[in-house]
ROVEXMI-856293 format. One record per atom (N, C-alpha, C): residue number from 1; atom name; residue in one letter; x, y, z. Coordinates in nm, 4 decimals. Example, Ala and Ser with C-alpha at 12.3 -4.5 7.8 and 13.67 -1.06 7.14 Angstrom:
residues 2
<node num="1" atome="N" residu="A" px="1.3190" py="-0.5690" pz="0.7800"/>
<node num="1" atome="CA" residu="A" px="1.2300" py="-0.4500" pz="0.7800"/>
<node num="1" atome="C" residu="A" px="1.3200" py="-0.3300" pz="0.7800"/>
<node num="2" atome="N" residu="S" px="1.2850" py="-0.2250" pz="0.7080"/>
<node num="2" atome="CA" residu="S" px="1.3670" py="-0.1060" pz="0.7140"/>
<node num="2" atome="C" residu="S" px="1.2900" py="0.0030" pz="0.7870"/>
//
This chain:
residues 96
<node num="1" atome="N" residu="X" px="2.8091" py="-2.7986" pz="1.5324"/>
<node num="1" atome="CA" residu="X" px="2.6952" py="-2.8534" pz="1.4657"/>
<node num="1" atome="C" residu="X" px="2.5996" py="-2.7452" pz="1.4194"/>
<node num="2" atome="N" residu="X" px="2.5850" py="-2.6378" pz="1.4968"/>
<node num="2" atome="CA" residu="X" px="2.4947" py="-2.5310" pz="1.4630"/>
<node num="2" atome="C" residu="X" px="2.5488" py="-2.4423" pz="1.3523"/>
<node num="3" atome="N" residu="X" px="2.6784" py="-2.4577" pz="1.3209"/>
<node num="3" atome="CA" residu="X" px="2.7378" py="-2.3738" pz="1.2173"/>
<node num="3" atome="C" residu="X" px="2.7049" py="-2.4283" pz="1.0792"/>
<node num="4" atome="N" residu="X" px="2.6829" py="-2.3368" pz="0.9864"/>
<node num="4" atome="CA" residu="X" px="2.6591" py="-2.3768" pz="0.8489"/>
<node num="4" atome="C" residu="X" px="2.7935" py="-2.3974" pz="0.7811"/>
<node num="5" atome="N" residu="X" px="2.8004" py="-2.5039" pz="0.7043"/>
<node num="5" atome="CA" residu="X" px="2.9223" py="-2.5272" pz="0.6293"/>
<node num="5" atome="C" residu="X" px="2.9192" py="-2.4408" pz="0.5048"/>
<node num="6" atome="N" residu="X" px="3.0349" py="-2.3896" pz="0.4672"/>
<node num="6" atome="CA" residu="X" px="3.0447" py="-2.3104" pz="0.3455"/>
<node num="6" atome="C" residu="X" px="3.0384" py="-2.4051" pz="0.2268"/>
<node num="7" atome="N" residu="X" px="2.9601" py="-2.3683" pz="0.1294"/>
<node num="7" atome="CA" residu="X" px="2.9480" py="-2.4487" pz="0.0098"/>
<node num="7" atome="C" residu="X" px="3.0475" py="-2.4000" pz="-0.0945"/>
<node num="8" atome="N" residu="X" px="3.0927" py="-2.4924" pz="-0.1729"/>
<node num="8" atome="CA" residu="X" px="3.1824" py="-2.4544" pz="-0.2816"/>
<node num="8" atome="C" residu="X" px="3.0992" py="-2.3793" pz="-0.3854"/>
<node num="9" atome="N" residu="X" px="3.1618" py="-2.3018" pz="-0.4696"/>
<node num="9" atome="CA" residu="X" px="3.0871" py="-2.2276" pz="-0.5724"/>
<node num="9" atome="C" residu="X" px="3.0034" py="-2.3190" pz="-0.6609"/>
<node num="10" atome="N" residu="X" px="3.0543" py="-2.4375" pz="-0.6912"/>
<node num="10" atome="CA" residu="X" px="2.9787" py="-2.5308" pz="-0.7749"/>
<node num="10" atome="C" residu="X" px="2.8531" py="-2.5783" pz="-0.7024"/>
<node num="11" atome="N" residu="X" px="2.8702" py="-2.6116" pz="-0.5748"/>
<node num="11" atome="CA" residu="X" px="2.7561" py="-2.6576" pz="-0.4949"/>
<node num="11" atome="C" residu="X" px="2.6535" py="-2.5457" pz="-0.4776"/>
<node num="12" atome="N" residu="X" px="2.7029" py="-2.4239" pz="-0.4567"/>
<node num="12" atome="CA" residu="X" px="2.6135" py="-2.3087" pz="-0.4415"/>
<node num="12" atome="C" residu="X" px="2.5366" py="-2.2848" pz="-0.5709"/>
<node num="13" atome="N" residu="X" px="2.6033" py="-2.2960" pz="-0.6854"/>
<node num="13" atome="CA" residu="X" px="2.5382" py="-2.2782" pz="-0.8149"/>
<node num="13" atome="C" residu="X" px="2.4318" py="-2.3850" pz="-0.8354"/>
<node num="14" atome="N" residu="X" px="2.4624" py="-2.5080" pz="-0.7965"/>
<node num="14" atome="CA" residu="X" px="2.3677" py="-2.6180" pz="-0.8093"/>
<node num="14" atome="C" residu="X" px="2.2442" py="-2.5922" pz="-0.7227"/>
<node num="15" atome="N" residu="X" px="2.2676" py="-2.5460" pz="-0.5996"/>
<node num="15" atome="CA" residu="X" px="2.1587" py="-2.5161" pz="-0.5070"/>
<node num="15" atome="C" residu="X" px="2.0726" py="-2.4014" pz="-0.5608"/>
<node num="16" atome="N" residu="X" px="2.1365" py="-2.2968" pz="-0.6138"/>
<node num="16" atome="CA" residu="X" px="2.0635" py="-2.1837" pz="-0.6714"/>
<node num="16" atome="C" residu="X" px="1.9787" py="-2.2273" pz="-0.7896"/>
<node num="17" atome="N" residu="X" px="2.0342" py="-2.3132" pz="-0.8751"/>
<node num="17" atome="CA" residu="X" px="1.9612" py="-2.3626" pz="-0.9914"/>
<node num="17" atome="C" residu="X" px="1.8390" py="-2.4418" pz="-0.9468"/>
<node num="18" atome="N" residu="X" px="1.8557" py="-2.5236" pz="-0.8432"/>
<node num="18" atome="CA" residu="X" px="1.7448" py="-2.6040" pz="-0.7912"/>
<node num="18" atome="C" residu="X" px="1.6354" py="-2.5131" pz="-0.7357"/>
<node num="19" atome="N" residu="X" px="1.6748" py="-2.4083" pz="-0.6633"/>
<node num="19" atome="CA" residu="X" px="1.5775" py="-2.3149" pz="-0.6071"/>
<node num="19" atome="C" residu="X" px="1.5012" py="-2.2422" pz="-0.7170"/>
<node num="20" atome="N" residu="X" px="1.5722" py="-2.2042" pz="-0.8248"/>
<node num="20" atome="CA" residu="X" px="1.5060" py="-2.1363" pz="-0.9369"/>
<node num="20" atome="C" residu="X" px="1.4052" py="-2.2288" pz="-1.0038"/>
<node num="21" atome="N" residu="X" px="1.4414" py="-2.3568" pz="-1.0191"/>
<node num="21" atome="CA" residu="X" px="1.3497" py="-2.4537" pz="-1.0789"/>
<node num="21" atome="C" residu="X" px="1.2249" py="-2.4699" pz="-0.9930"/>
<node num="22" atome="N" residu="X" px="1.2445" py="-2.4809" pz="-0.8609"/>
<node num="22" atome="CA" residu="X" px="1.1307" py="-2.4948" pz="-0.7694"/>
<node num="22" atome="C" residu="X" px="1.0404" py="-2.3723" pz="-0.7757"/>
<node num="23" atome="N" residu="X" px="1.1020" py="-2.2534" pz="-0.7812"/>
<node num="23" atome="CA" residu="X" px="1.0241" py="-2.1302" pz="-0.7881"/>
<node num="23" atome="C" residu="X" px="0.9469" py="-2.1230" pz="-0.9197"/>
<node num="24" atome="N" residu="X" px="1.0108" py="-2.1617" pz="-1.0300"/>
<node num="24" atome="CA" residu="X" px="0.9433" py="-2.1598" pz="-1.1603"/>
<node num="24" atome="C" residu="X" px="0.8245" py="-2.2556" pz="-1.1598"/>
<node num="25" atome="N" residu="X" px="0.8432" py="-2.3727" pz="-1.0992"/>
<node num="25" atome="CA" residu="X" px="0.7352" py="-2.4710" pz="-1.0925"/>
<node num="25" atome="C" residu="X" px="0.6189" py="-2.4167" pz="-1.0096"/>
<node num="26" atome="N" residu="X" px="0.6517" py="-2.3542" pz="-0.8966"/>
<node num="26" atome="CA" residu="X" px="0.5490" py="-2.2972" pz="-0.8096"/>
<node num="26" atome="C" residu="X" px="0.4749" py="-2.1841" pz="-0.8818"/>
<node num="27" atome="N" residu="X" px="0.5488" py="-2.0984" pz="-0.9525"/>
<node num="27" atome="CA" residu="X" px="0.4869" py="-1.9887" pz="-1.0273"/>
<node num="27" atome="C" residu="X" px="0.3933" py="-2.0422" pz="-1.1348"/>
<node num="28" atome="N" residu="X" px="0.4339" py="-2.1487" pz="-1.2031"/>
<node num="28" atome="CA" residu="X" px="0.3510" py="-2.2085" pz="-1.3065"/>
<node num="28" atome="C" residu="X" px="0.2206" py="-2.2618" pz="-1.2470"/>
<node num="29" atome="N" residu="X" px="0.2302" py="-2.3250" pz="-1.1301"/>
<node num="29" atome="CA" residu="X" px="0.1104" py="-2.3761" pz="-1.0629"/>
<node num="29" atome="C" residu="X" px="0.0183" py="-2.2612" pz="-1.0228"/>
<node num="30" atome="N" residu="X" px="0.0748" py="-2.1508" pz="-0.9763"/>
<node num="30" atome="CA" residu="X" px="-0.0054" py="-2.0344" pz="-0.9375"/>
<node num="30" atome="C" residu="X" px="-0.0792" py="-1.9768" pz="-1.0585"/>
<node num="31" atome="N" residu="X" px="-0.0093" py="-1.9660" pz="-1.1721"/>
<node num="31" atome="CA" residu="X" px="-0.0740" py="-1.9132" pz="-1.2926"/>
<node num="31" atome="C" residu="X" px="-0.1882" py="-2.0034" pz="-1.3367"/>
<node num="32" atome="N" residu="X" px="-0.1665" py="-2.1334" pz="-1.3276"/>
<node num="32" atome="CA" residu="X" px="-0.2704" py="-2.2285" pz="-1.3647"/>
<node num="32" atome="C" residu="X" px="-0.3903" py="-2.2150" pz="-1.2711"/>
<node num="33" atome="N" residu="X" px="-0.3634" py="-2.1984" pz="-1.1421"/>
<node num="33" atome="CA" residu="X" px="-0.4689" py="-2.1823" pz="-1.0421"/>
<node num="33" atome="C" residu="X" px="-0.5476" py="-2.0537" pz="-1.0683"/>
<node num="34" atome="N" residu="X" px="-0.4773" py="-1.9459" pz="-1.1019"/>
<node num="34" atome="CA" residu="X" px="-0.5434" py="-1.8182" pz="-1.1287"/>
<node num="34" atome="C" residu="X" px="-0.6325" py="-1.8264" pz="-1.2513"/>
<node num="35" atome="N" residu="X" px="-0.5914" py="-1.9000" pz="-1.3529"/>
<node num="35" atome="CA" residu="X" px="-0.6747" py="-1.9146" pz="-1.4721"/>
<node num="35" atome="C" residu="X" px="-0.8042" py="-1.9858" pz="-1.4372"/>
<node num="36" atome="N" residu="X" px="-0.7959" py="-2.0886" pz="-1.3539"/>
<node num="36" atome="CA" residu="X" px="-0.9168" py="-2.1588" pz="-1.3128"/>
<node num="36" atome="C" residu="X" px="-1.0060" py="-2.0649" pz="-1.2324"/>
<node num="37" atome="N" residu="X" px="-0.9463" py="-1.9830" pz="-1.1493"/>
<node num="37" atome="CA" residu="X" px="-1.0230" py="-1.8891" pz="-1.0681"/>
<node num="37" atome="C" residu="X" px="-1.0944" py="-1.7870" pz="-1.1541"/>
<node num="38" atome="N" residu="X" px="-1.0274" py="-1.7379" pz="-1.2579"/>
<node num="38" atome="CA" residu="X" px="-1.0880" py="-1.6396" pz="-1.3466"/>
<node num="38" atome="C" residu="X" px="-1.2030" py="-1.7027" pz="-1.4233"/>
<node num="39" atome="N" residu="X" px="-1.1820" py="-1.8236" pz="-1.4725"/>
<node num="39" atome="CA" residu="X" px="-1.2867" py="-1.8925" pz="-1.5479"/>
<node num="39" atome="C" residu="X" px="-1.4087" py="-1.9149" pz="-1.4592"/>
<node num="40" atome="N" residu="X" px="-1.3849" py="-1.9577" pz="-1.3357"/>
<node num="40" atome="CA" residu="X" px="-1.4955" py="-1.9827" pz="-1.2432"/>
<node num="40" atome="C" residu="X" px="-1.5674" py="-1.8521" pz="-1.2097"/>
<node num="41" atome="N" residu="X" px="-1.4922" py="-1.7466" pz="-1.1871"/>
<node num="41" atome="CA" residu="X" px="-1.5516" py="-1.6172" pz="-1.1542"/>
<node num="41" atome="C" residu="X" px="-1.6398" py="-1.5667" pz="-1.2680"/>
<node num="42" atome="N" residu="X" px="-1.5900" py="-1.5777" pz="-1.3899"/>
<node num="42" atome="CA" residu="X" px="-1.6706" py="-1.5337" pz="-1.5046"/>
<node num="42" atome="C" residu="X" px="-1.7963" py="-1.6188" pz="-1.5183"/>
<node num="43" atome="N" residu="X" px="-1.7836" py="-1.7485" pz="-1.4932"/>
<node num="43" atome="CA" residu="X" px="-1.9006" py="-1.8358" pz="-1.4991"/>
<node num="43" atome="C" residu="X" px="-2.0040" py="-1.7980" pz="-1.3949"/>
<node num="44" atome="N" residu="X" px="-1.9583" py="-1.7687" pz="-1.2730"/>
<node num="44" atome="CA" residu="X" px="-2.0502" py="-1.7283" pz="-1.1661"/>
<node num="44" atome="C" residu="X" px="-2.1157" py="-1.5947" pz="-1.1989"/>
<node num="45" atome="N" residu="X" px="-2.0400" py="-1.5039" pz="-1.2578"/>
<node num="45" atome="CA" residu="X" px="-2.0945" py="-1.3733" pz="-1.2950"/>
<node num="45" atome="C" residu="X" px="-2.2051" py="-1.3894" pz="-1.3984"/>
<node num="46" atome="N" residu="X" px="-2.1796" py="-1.4713" pz="-1.4991"/>
<node num="46" atome="CA" residu="X" px="-2.2809" py="-1.4932" pz="-1.6024"/>
<node num="46" atome="C" residu="X" px="-2.4054" py="-1.5579" pz="-1.5415"/>
<node num="47" atome="N" residu="X" px="-2.3847" py="-1.6498" pz="-1.4489"/>
<node num="47" atome="CA" residu="X" px="-2.4973" py="-1.7158" pz="-1.3828"/>
<node num="47" atome="C" residu="X" px="-2.5823" py="-1.6142" pz="-1.3062"/>
<node num="48" atome="N" residu="X" px="-2.5170" py="-1.5228" pz="-1.2357"/>
<node num="48" atome="CA" residu="X" px="-2.5899" py="-1.4206" pz="-1.1592"/>
<node num="48" atome="C" residu="X" px="-2.6626" py="-1.3245" pz="-1.2528"/>
<node num="49" atome="N" residu="X" px="-2.6006" py="-1.2904" pz="-1.3647"/>
<node num="49" atome="CA" residu="X" px="-2.6661" py="-1.1985" pz="-1.4585"/>
<node num="49" atome="C" residu="X" px="-2.7922" py="-1.2597" pz="-1.5187"/>
<node num="50" atome="N" residu="X" px="-2.7956" py="-1.3917" pz="-1.5299"/>
<node num="50" atome="CA" residu="X" px="-2.9160" py="-1.4573" pz="-1.5810"/>
<node num="50" atome="C" residu="X" px="-3.0312" py="-1.4484" pz="-1.4809"/>
<node num="51" atome="N" residu="X" px="-2.9991" py="-1.4327" pz="-1.3521"/>
<node num="51" atome="CA" residu="X" px="-3.1017" py="-1.4251" pz="-1.2479"/>
<node num="51" atome="C" residu="X" px="-3.1616" py="-1.2851" pz="-1.2343"/>
<node num="52" atome="N" residu="X" px="-3.0946" py="-1.1861" pz="-1.2934"/>
<node num="52" atome="CA" residu="X" px="-3.1390" py="-1.0472" pz="-1.2793"/>
<node num="52" atome="C" residu="X" px="-3.2726" py="-1.0273" pz="-1.3503"/>
<node num="53" atome="N" residu="X" px="-3.3625" py="-0.9553" pz="-1.2844"/>
<node num="53" atome="CA" residu="X" px="-3.4916" py="-0.9212" pz="-1.3462"/>
<node num="53" atome="C" residu="X" px="-3.4747" py="-0.7846" pz="-1.4110"/>
<node num="54" atome="N" residu="X" px="-3.4520" py="-0.7854" pz="-1.5413"/>
<node num="54" atome="CA" residu="X" px="-3.4259" py="-0.6632" pz="-1.6145"/>
<node num="54" atome="C" residu="X" px="-3.5561" py="-0.5859" pz="-1.6351"/>
<node num="55" atome="N" residu="X" px="-3.5501" py="-0.4521" pz="-1.6311"/>
<node num="55" atome="CA" residu="X" px="-3.6729" py="-0.3728" pz="-1.6501"/>
<node num="55" atome="C" residu="X" px="-3.7185" py="-0.3779" pz="-1.7959"/>
<node num="56" atome="N" residu="X" px="-3.8485" py="-0.3607" pz="-1.8127"/>
<node num="56" atome="CA" residu="X" px="-3.9023" py="-0.3545" pz="-1.9488"/>
<node num="56" atome="C" residu="X" px="-3.8684" py="-0.2177" pz="-2.0068"/>
<node num="57" atome="N" residu="X" px="-3.8801" py="-0.2048" pz="-2.1372"/>
<node num="57" atome="CA" residu="X" px="-3.8490" py="-0.0772" pz="-2.2039"/>
<node num="57" atome="C" residu="X" px="-3.9380" py="0.0359" pz="-2.1515"/>
<node num="58" atome="N" residu="X" px="-4.0718" py="0.0161" pz="-2.1411"/>
<node num="58" atome="CA" residu="X" px="-4.1554" py="0.1259" pz="-2.0903"/>
<node num="58" atome="C" residu="X" px="-4.1174" py="0.1662" pz="-1.9469"/>
<node num="59" atome="N" residu="X" px="-4.0838" py="0.0671" pz="-1.8650"/>
<node num="59" atome="CA" residu="X" px="-4.0460" py="0.0968" pz="-1.7264"/>
<node num="59" atome="C" residu="X" px="-3.9150" py="0.1761" pz="-1.7234"/>
<node num="60" atome="N" residu="X" px="-3.8191" py="0.1369" pz="-1.8049"/>
<node num="60" atome="CA" residu="X" px="-3.6908" py="0.2083" pz="-1.8100"/>
<node num="60" atome="C" residu="X" px="-3.7088" py="0.3509" pz="-1.8601"/>
<node num="61" atome="N" residu="X" px="-3.7960" py="0.3689" pz="-1.9597"/>
<node num="61" atome="CA" residu="X" px="-3.8228" py="0.5038" pz="-2.0129"/>
<node num="61" atome="C" residu="X" px="-3.8887" py="0.5902" pz="-1.9057"/>
<node num="62" atome="N" residu="X" px="-3.9818" py="0.5311" pz="-1.8305"/>
<node num="62" atome="CA" residu="X" px="-4.0498" py="0.6055" pz="-1.7246"/>
<node num="62" atome="C" residu="X" px="-3.9500" py="0.6484" pz="-1.6172"/>
<node num="63" atome="N" residu="X" px="-3.8632" py="0.5569" pz="-1.5754"/>
<node num="63" atome="CA" residu="X" px="-3.7627" py="0.5899" pz="-1.4739"/>
<node num="63" atome="C" residu="X" px="-3.6663" py="0.6974" pz="-1.5244"/>
<node num="64" atome="N" residu="X" px="-3.6297" py="0.6893" pz="-1.6513"/>
<node num="64" atome="CA" residu="X" px="-3.5416" py="0.7906" pz="-1.7093"/>
<node num="64" atome="C" residu="X" px="-3.6096" py="0.9268" pz="-1.7079"/>
<node num="65" atome="N" residu="X" px="-3.7381" py="0.9302" pz="-1.7399"/>
<node num="65" atome="CA" residu="X" px="-3.8133" py="1.0557" pz="-1.7365"/>
<node num="65" atome="C" residu="X" px="-3.8167" py="1.1161" pz="-1.5977"/>
<node num="66" atome="N" residu="X" px="-3.8348" py="1.0313" pz="-1.4964"/>
<node num="66" atome="CA" residu="X" px="-3.8367" py="1.0797" pz="-1.3577"/>
<node num="66" atome="C" residu="X" px="-3.7008" py="1.1409" pz="-1.3223"/>
<node num="67" atome="N" residu="X" px="-3.5934" py="1.0729" pz="-1.3591"/>
<node num="67" atome="CA" residu="X" px="-3.4591" py="1.1242" pz="-1.3287"/>
<node num="67" atome="C" residu="X" px="-3.4366" py="1.2581" pz="-1.3979"/>
<node num="68" atome="N" residu="X" px="-3.4714" py="1.2666" pz="-1.5253"/>
<node num="68" atome="CA" residu="X" px="-3.4534" py="1.3928" pz="-1.5981"/>
<node num="68" atome="C" residu="X" px="-3.5376" py="1.5046" pz="-1.5378"/>
<node num="69" atome="N" residu="X" px="-3.6592" py="1.4730" pz="-1.4964"/>
<node num="69" atome="CA" residu="X" px="-3.7456" py="1.5725" pz="-1.4321"/>
<node num="69" atome="C" residu="X" px="-3.6836" py="1.6259" pz="-1.3041"/>
<node num="70" atome="N" residu="X" px="-3.6322" py="1.5377" pz="-1.2219"/>
<node num="70" atome="CA" residu="X" px="-3.5690" py="1.5795" pz="-1.0961"/>
<node num="70" atome="C" residu="X" px="-3.4463" py="1.6656" pz="-1.1243"/>
<node num="71" atome="N" residu="X" px="-3.3685" py="1.6282" pz="-1.2249"/>
<node num="71" atome="CA" residu="X" px="-3.2497" py="1.7066" pz="-1.2605"/>
<node num="71" atome="C" residu="X" px="-3.2909" py="1.8466" pz="-1.3048"/>
<node num="72" atome="N" residu="X" px="-3.3947" py="1.8586" pz="-1.3862"/>
<node num="72" atome="CA" residu="X" px="-3.4412" py="1.9899" pz="-1.4327"/>
<node num="72" atome="C" residu="X" px="-3.4882" py="2.0744" pz="-1.3146"/>
<node num="73" atome="N" residu="X" px="-3.5666" py="2.0152" pz="-1.2245"/>
<node num="73" atome="CA" residu="X" px="-3.6170" py="2.0897" pz="-1.1080"/>
<node num="73" atome="C" residu="X" px="-3.5017" py="2.1397" pz="-1.0220"/>
<node num="74" atome="N" residu="X" px="-3.4046" py="2.0522" pz="-0.9926"/>
<node num="74" atome="CA" residu="X" px="-3.2910" py="2.0946" pz="-0.9106"/>
<node num="74" atome="C" residu="X" px="-3.2089" py="2.2008" pz="-0.9822"/>
<node num="75" atome="N" residu="X" px="-3.1964" py="2.1901" pz="-1.1138"/>
<node num="75" atome="CA" residu="X" px="-3.1224" py="2.2916" pz="-1.1899"/>
<node num="75" atome="C" residu="X" px="-3.1898" py="2.4278" pz="-1.1769"/>
<node num="76" atome="N" residu="X" px="-3.3218" py="2.4303" pz="-1.1875"/>
<node num="76" atome="CA" residu="X" px="-3.3963" py="2.5566" pz="-1.1751"/>
<node num="76" atome="C" residu="X" px="-3.3785" py="2.6147" pz="-1.0342"/>
<node num="77" atome="N" residu="X" px="-3.3895" py="2.5297" pz="-0.9329"/>
<node num="77" atome="CA" residu="X" px="-3.3737" py="2.5761" pz="-0.7941"/>
<node num="77" atome="C" residu="X" px="-3.2330" py="2.6321" pz="-0.7727"/>
<node num="78" atome="N" residu="X" px="-3.1308" py="2.5578" pz="-0.8175"/>
<node num="78" atome="CA" residu="X" px="-2.9931" py="2.6062" pz="-0.7993"/>
<node num="78" atome="C" residu="X" px="-2.9676" py="2.7347" pz="-0.8786"/>
<node num="79" atome="N" residu="X" px="-3.0259" py="2.7445" pz="-0.9978"/>
<node num="79" atome="CA" residu="X" px="-3.0127" py="2.8678" pz="-1.0763"/>
<node num="79" atome="C" residu="X" px="-3.0737" py="2.9850" pz="-1.0002"/>
<node num="80" atome="N" residu="X" px="-3.1903" py="2.9638" pz="-0.9410"/>
<node num="80" atome="CA" residu="X" px="-3.2559" py="3.0691" pz="-0.8631"/>
<node num="80" atome="C" residu="X" px="-3.1727" py="3.1116" pz="-0.7429"/>
<node num="81" atome="N" residu="X" px="-3.1191" py="3.0154" pz="-0.6721"/>
<node num="81" atome="CA" residu="X" px="-3.0344" py="3.0464" pz="-0.5562"/>
<node num="81" atome="C" residu="X" px="-2.9111" py="3.1247" pz="-0.6017"/>
<node num="82" atome="N" residu="X" px="-2.8503" py="3.0815" pz="-0.7111"/>
<node num="82" atome="CA" residu="X" px="-2.7313" py="3.1500" pz="-0.7630"/>
<node num="82" atome="C" residu="X" px="-2.7632" py="3.2943" pz="-0.8012"/>
<node num="83" atome="N" residu="X" px="-2.8731" py="3.3132" pz="-0.8698"/>
<node num="83" atome="CA" residu="X" px="-2.9124" py="3.4482" pz="-0.9104"/>
<node num="83" atome="C" residu="X" px="-2.9413" py="3.5364" pz="-0.7883"/>
<node num="84" atome="N" residu="X" px="-3.0100" py="3.4789" pz="-0.6914"/>
<node num="84" atome="CA" residu="X" px="-3.0420" py="3.5552" pz="-0.5698"/>
<node num="84" atome="C" residu="X" px="-2.9172" py="3.5941" pz="-0.4926"/>
<node num="85" atome="N" residu="X" px="-2.8253" py="3.4996" pz="-0.4743"/>
<node num="85" atome="CA" residu="X" px="-2.7019" py="3.5319" pz="-0.4025"/>
<node num="85" atome="C" residu="X" px="-2.6152" py="3.6296" pz="-0.4816"/>
<node num="86" atome="N" residu="X" px="-2.6164" py="3.6161" pz="-0.6155"/>
<node num="86" atome="CA" residu="X" px="-2.5417" py="3.7106" pz="-0.6995"/>
<node num="86" atome="C" residu="X" px="-2.5961" py="3.8514" pz="-0.6852"/>
<node num="87" atome="N" residu="X" px="-2.7299" py="3.8651" pz="-0.6838"/>
<node num="87" atome="CA" residu="X" px="-2.7919" py="3.9963" pz="-0.6682"/>
<node num="87" atome="C" residu="X" px="-2.7601" py="4.0545" pz="-0.5309"/>
<node num="88" atome="N" residu="X" px="-2.7641" py="3.9686" pz="-0.4279"/>
<node num="88" atome="CA" residu="X" px="-2.7314" py="4.0143" pz="-0.2929"/>
<node num="88" atome="C" residu="X" px="-2.5866" py="4.0607" pz="-0.2849"/>
<node num="89" atome="N" residu="X" px="-2.4956" py="3.9889" pz="-0.3490"/>
<node num="89" atome="CA" residu="X" px="-2.3540" py="4.0253" pz="-0.3479"/>
<node num="89" atome="C" residu="X" px="-2.3324" py="4.1597" pz="-0.4188"/>
<node num="90" atome="N" residu="X" px="-2.3983" py="4.1750" pz="-0.5356"/>
<node num="90" atome="CA" residu="X" px="-2.3857" py="4.3022" pz="-0.6076"/>
<node num="90" atome="C" residu="X" px="-2.4398" py="4.4180" pz="-0.5247"/>
<node num="91" atome="N" residu="X" px="-2.5508" py="4.3923" pz="-0.4553"/>
<node num="91" atome="CA" residu="X" px="-2.6106" py="4.4956" pz="-0.3733"/>
<node num="91" atome="C" residu="X" px="-2.5171" py="4.5346" pz="-0.2590"/>
<node num="92" atome="N" residu="X" px="-2.4543" py="4.4346" pz="-0.1972"/>
<node num="92" atome="CA" residu="X" px="-2.3656" py="4.4638" pz="-0.0842"/>
<node num="92" atome="C" residu="X" px="-2.2351" py="4.5289" pz="-0.1294"/>
<node num="93" atome="N" residu="X" px="-2.1829" py="4.4920" pz="-0.2456"/>
<node num="93" atome="CA" residu="X" px="-2.0546" py="4.5493" pz="-0.2889"/>
<node num="93" atome="C" residu="X" px="-2.0713" py="4.6892" pz="-0.3463"/>
<node num="94" atome="N" residu="X" px="-2.1855" py="4.7229" pz="-0.4043"/>
<node num="94" atome="CA" residu="X" px="-2.2085" py="4.8557" pz="-0.4627"/>
<node num="94" atome="C" residu="X" px="-2.2616" py="4.9536" pz="-0.3584"/>
<node num="95" atome="N" residu="X" px="-2.3077" py="4.9007" pz="-0.2536"/>
<node num="95" atome="CA" residu="X" px="-2.3622" py="4.9876" pz="-0.1492"/>
<node num="95" atome="C" residu="X" px="-2.5133" py="4.9908" pz="-0.1530"/>
<node num="96" atome="N" residu="X" px="-2.5716" py="5.0271" pz="-0.0435"/>
<node num="96" atome="CA" residu="X" px="-2.7175" py="5.0293" pz="-0.0332"/>
<node num="96" atome="C" residu="X" px="-2.7710" py="5.1522" pz="-0.0928"/>
//
């Protein structure tokens, strides 16, 4: 009873065809489900973007100026450190 009966090639082909049909049906349902998920996700994203408090133009310009100022200051500091270490290296390699 626990042994599986061997199927004839015709029966095996029929069983394989049935399994392929079931798999195709399941795949189709998954694709349909994914489309609904994508549509819902995009809808939720748009809803959240409407809730965002966007900065005004003057505020954005001011923040951009602050960022650029900080970048310039750090660039000057790093340039100074580089020049100082370069001078120290030249001094050590050429001798005192």
